[in-house]
C-alpha positions in Angstrom: -71.3 62.9 -93.8 -73.5 62.4 -90.5 -73.8 58.5 -91.1 -70.2 57.6 -90.7 -67.6 55.0 -91.3 -69.0 51.2 -89.6 -72.7 51.8 -91.6 -70.7 52.1 -94.8 -69.2 48.8 -93.4 -72.8 47.6 -92.4 -74.5 48.4 -95.6 -71.3 46.7 -98.0 -71.9 43.4 -99.7 -69.2 41.1 -98.9 -67.4 38.4 -101.6 -68.9 35.5 -100.2 -72.4 36.6 -100.4 -72.1 37.3 -104.1 -71.8 33.9 -105.4 -72.9 32.6 -109.2 -76.6 31.2 -107.8 -76.2 32.6 -103.7 -77.3 36.3 -104.4 -80.0 35.3 -106.6 -81.1 32.2 -105.4 -84.9 32.1 -104.4 -85.4 30.7 -100.2 -85.6 27.4 -100.3 -88.9 26.8 -98.3 -88.8 22.5 -97.9 -84.8 22.7 -96.8 -85.3 26.4 -94.9 -88.7 26.3 -94.1 -90.3 29.8 -93.8 -88.5 33.5 -93.3 -88.7 34.8 -89.7 -87.5 38.3 -88.6 -87.9 37.4 -85.0 -84.6 35.0 -85.3 -82.8 38.2 -86.5 -84.0 40.5 -83.6 -82.3 40.9 -80.3 -83.1 38.3 -77.5 -86.5 39.5 -75.6 -85.5 39.1 -72.2 -81.9 38.9 -70.9 -82.4 35.3 -69.4 -83.0 33.8 -73.4 -79.9 34.3 -74.4 -78.8 31.8 -71.2 -81.2 29.3 -71.1 -79.6 29.0 -75.0 -76.5 28.1 -73.9 -78.1 26.1 -70.0 -76.6 22.9 -72.5 -73.3 24.5 -73.4 -72.6 26.0 -70.0 -73.0 22.9 -68.1 -70.8 21.3 -69.8 -68.2 24.0 -69.4 -68.8 24.0 -65.1 -68.6 19.7 -65.6 -65.2 19.8 -67.5 -63.5 22.6 -64.6 -64.7 20.5 -62.1 -63.8 17.4 -63.1 -60.3 18.8 -64.3 -59.4 20.2 -60.5 -61.0 16.1 -59.7 -58.6 13.8 -61.4 -57.0 16.2 -63.9 -56.5 17.1 -67.9 -57.3 13.3 -68.9 -61.0 13.5 -67.7 -62.3 16.1 -69.6 -60.5 15.0 -72.5 -61.8 11.6 -72.8 -65.2 13.0 -71.9 -65.0 15.2 -74.4 -63.6 12.5 -77.4 -66.3 10.5 -76.2 -68.5 13.2 -77.0 -67.0 13.8 -80.6 -67.4 10.0 -80.7 -71.0 10.4 -80.5 -72.4 12.6 -81.9 -71.2 11.1 -85.7 -73.0 8.2 -85.0 -76.6 9.5 -86.2 -79.2 7.6 -88.0 -80.4 8.7 -90.8 -81.6 11.8 -91.3 -85.4 11.7 -92.4 -85.4 9.3 -88.2 -86.0 10.6 -85.4 -82.9 9.3 -83.2 -83.2 10.1 -79.6 -79.9 10.0 -78.5 -79.6 8.0 -75.6 -75.9 7.0 -75.6 -75.2 11.3 -75.6 -77.9 11.1 -72.3 -76.1 8.7 -70.7 -72.7 10.2 -71.3 -74.6 13.5 -69.8 -76.3 12.0 -67.0 -79.1 12.2 -68.3 -80.8 9.0 -68.5 -82.6 8.8 -66.2 -84.4 12.2 -65.6 -87.9 13.5 -67.0 -87.8 16.4 -69.6 -89.4 18.7 -71.4 -88.5 17.1 -74.3 -88.7 14.2 -73.4 -93.0 14.7 -73.1 -93.7 17.3 -75.4 -91.2 16.4 -78.3 -92.9 13.3 -80.0 -91.3 12.0 -82.3 -94.6 10.8 -84.5 -96.2 14.2 -84.3 -93.4 16.2 -85.4 -93.9 18.2 -88.8 -90.2 17.9 -90.3 -90.6 14.6 -91.9 -89.7 15.0 -95.2 -88.8 12.7 -98.7 -86.1 10.2 -98.1 -84.1 10.9 -100.7 -84.3 14.1 -101.1 -82.9 14.1 -97.9 -79.9 12.3 -98.2 -78.9 13.9 -101.4 -78.6 17.1 -99.1 -77.1 15.9 -95.9 -74.4 13.8 -99.1 -74.1 17.5 -101.2 -75.7 16.3 -104.1 -77.9 18.6 -104.3 
């Protein structure tokens, strides 16, 4: 056998992939968009992963600095506030500016790329409100 055990494990199908409708279910273009091979490729540039995880890395650095300066209570309190702000959202078919999250992170006075080129009125994501709410509630 020239393939080895790694390729045998890669070729096998896990039990989570074989469900009553999962294996034979078609790709839903309305909810997931077009399939793209680009999403499955490795990053094209070494800095791509760093840029994707920039906010996460910045939060970790800020929490570590805050812990060293003020103690363990400060980053824990800030993380609880982040979670509370993330839970409060608009309906899925309405655009949300996440102003409270920007205030907590200190980005409320900064003008960034997403502020200029992310106009919700030009968004292509707007869908049917009833279908989007049923999908969020798990009715579809």
